[in-house]
C-alpha positions in Angstrom: 10.3 16.8 42.7 13.0 17.3 40.1 14.1 13.7 40.4 10.6 12.5 39.7 10.3 14.7 36.6 13.8 13.6 35.4 12.9 9.9 35.7 9.7 10.5 33.7 11.6 12.3 30.9 14.3 9.6 30.5 11.9 6.7 30.2 12.0 5.0 26.8 8.7 3.8 25.4 8.7 0.1 24.6 5.7 0.3 22.2 7.2 2.7 19.6 9.9 2.0 17.0 13.2 3.6 18.0 15.9 4.6 15.6 18.2 1.7 16.7 15.5 -0.9 16.1 15.4 -0.4 12.3 17.5 -2.6 10.1 19.3 -2.1 6.9 17.6 -1.5 3.6 16.9 -4.8 1.9 16.9 -4.2 -1.9 15.6 -7.7 -2.5 12.2 -6.5 -1.3 10.2 -4.8 -4.0 8.9 -2.0 -1.6 12.4 -1.1 -0.5 13.7 -1.1 -4.0 10.9 1.2 -5.3 11.1 3.6 -2.4 14.8 3.9 -2.0 16.1 3.6 -5.6 13.5 4.0 -8.2 11.4 6.9 -6.8 14.4 9.1 -6.1 15.8 8.6 -9.6 12.3 9.5 -11.1 12.1 12.6 -8.9 15.5 13.8 -10.0 14.7 13.2 -13.7 11.3 15.1 -13.3 13.1 17.9 -11.5 15.5 18.4 -14.4 12.7 18.2 -16.9 10.7 20.8 -14.9 13.8 23.1 -14.8 14.4 22.8 -18.5 10.7 23.6 -19.4 10.8 26.6 -17.0 13.9 27.9 -18.6 12.5 27.5 -22.1 9.3 29.4 -21.0 11.4 32.4 -19.8 13.1 32.7 -23.3 
């Protein structure tokens, strides 16, 4: 019984994307450039602006 359960657990699905299937980030594609470069920079800038306004409100 344990051998049957073990063989069911170790099966790899062929219809889902696995971590090894993904390639590298191609910055020549606009989507990859926006998601992996521009959005993180904007989020960091907005975070620092938010922290500055929060600090000024406390004073």
